[in-house]
Structure formats: C-alpha cells, structure tokens
N, C-alpha and C positions, 0 to 999 in steps of 0.2 A: 077285542082281546086286551086285557092290561099285564104287566108284569109279574102280580099274584096271580093272575088265572095261567098263564104261562109256565109259572114256576110249578104251579097246581100239576099241569099236565106234563112238565119232564117227570117228575116224580111217579105219576101212575105207571106211564109208559115204561120207565126204568123198572118197576117193579113188575109190571104185567109180560114185558119181551124180556128181560134180564136176569128176574128175580133177583134185583139187587136194589137196594137203596140210591138214590141221588141224594148225596149230603151236602151240596153247595148251591150256587145261586145260578138259575137261569135268568134272563132279561132280553129285553129287545134292544138294537142297537141302531141306532138309524143312519150311523156312520158308515154301514156295511155298506156296498155297492154293486159288487162282482161276486158277492158268495152268499148264500142260504143262512151260512151259521158257521161259528167257528170254538171250537173249543181250546181255551187259555190253559197253557200248561203251567203258569206259574201260580194262578188262584185257584184253578181246575173249575174256574166259572163257564156255563155256556152261554155263546150270546147270538141271537136269532135274528135275521134280517126280517123286518117286518112287511116288508113289500111283496114278499112271497107269499104269506098268509094273504094277503088285500087283495092279489092279482090272481092267486092259485089255488088259492083254498086250504082248507083245514088239513085235507090228506097230505097235500105237499108238506105242510108245515110237521105233520106226524114222522114223514119219512127223513126230513132235515134233523128234527130231533133226534131219531134212530140213528142216523148217521155219526153225530156229534155223540151220542152217547158210547157208540162203539171206542171213539176216541178216548174217552173219559172212562169207561171201566177198565180197558185194556190198559192204561195208563197208570190207573190207581192200583193195578197187580202188579204193575212192571214187566209187562207182556209187551209185545210191538204193536205198537198204536197207530204207525204211519201207514199211510195207504200203501205201500207197497210192500209191508210187513205181511207175511200169510197166517198169522193169528188175528189182524184185522180182517183180512179179505174172509177168512173161515167165519168169523163173527157177524160180520156182516150179511153175508149168505143164511145164515141160521137164523138172523132175524128180520128177514127180508128188507136191510135198509139199501135204498138207493145209493150207487158209487157216486154220482152226481145229482144235482139238483136240476130239474127242467129249466129249460131258459126261460126267460119273462117275454110274454108277447111284442113282437117288434115295435109297434106302436108306442108303450108303455116304456120303455127302456130308455134310464136316465142319462143314457151317452147318445140317443138318438138321432136329434140334429143338432150338427156341430157346425159351425163356421169354417170357413177355407180360404184363406188370405193366400193372394200370389203375388210374387215377387216378381220382378224381371231386371237382367241386367241391362244395363244403357249401352255396353261396348259389344258383347257377344251374344246376348237376347236369350241367355242361358235363364230357365225359368225355375222357381222354387214355391212349393207349396207348404204351408205353415198353418197351424191350428191357433198360434198365438202371434201377435204381433212382433216383430223386430224391431230393435233400433238401426235405420238405416244409416247413421252417422257412424256408428260404432262396426257395423258387418258390412264384408264386401264380398264381392262373387266369389267363389271358391274354384273357378275355373281362368279368369282372367284379372281378378282383382278389382274389377269395374266397380261401378257406384250403383247399387242396388235402388228400384224404386217401385213402388206397390203400385200393381195392376189393376186389381180389382179384389172383393171381397164377396164371395158367396155363400148361401146356405148348402150344406153337403145331404 
C-alpha cells in the first residue's frame, strides 16, 4: 500500500464510519517508532506507521485510522479531541475504534536487542549500566568520585 491508497482508505472510512468527509492528507511516516499513528493539530494531517500494516495487517490499520479520525473530526468541530475527554471516549465507542493499538510482536520490535555497557568504579566497585558509551575522562563515580572503567559490553 502506498500513500495514495492510504489516502483513499482514510477517506472511505471517514465517510462510512463518521458520515463526514476527510479533507486533509493521510500518509505513512517511517519515523514513527512507538505509535500506530498520529493526528497533527496544526495541519490536520494524519500520519500512519507502516510497520503496523506490515506486521499486524489491514484490520489493525483500519483501527488506527478510526482512532486518528476521532481526533480529527472532534478537533475540527471544536469538541474535546484529547484521550481524556468525554466526547472522544463516546465517539471511539460509537465507531468501534481501539483505545490503543496492538503491541508489535516481540521479535519484530525495533528496540528489541540493545547493547548494555557496564562501567565500574576503580575505588569502590560501584557498577553503572548504560545503553550508550560515556566519556570516562569526563565522568566519575557518583558515590566516591573515583575513576570509571568499562567492564564489558553485552547484548540485552
């Protein structure tokens, strides 16, 4: 599916489920990592995460689109469009939109296998676990102000 097909699908769902036209743009955003989609308040555009379509299928995509269209139509009408607003909760229930998108399968998550770096203090032995390298010439132990050394690096 490309952006043109996505635009058509969003327009169809908007008319079928909400009885109102979708007059802005819908497109895939490859930079989305932790969410299925988002509604942009300033432009009224809808961005969708392509990974959810690829891994969870068309039905999940339709649910994400319904959720974002709830934000869209309520915001356009000047009603409560935020997750905590009663208008939003009622409209989501009426159209059968999911509150949250399904989690991605464990093995296919983008944040699945991150490295873990262990640093240790030469003086007191305090250990520090970090995802990113730190400059051991600049940073010292927070407990005794001793010198830090890299112990090892492992996959998490």
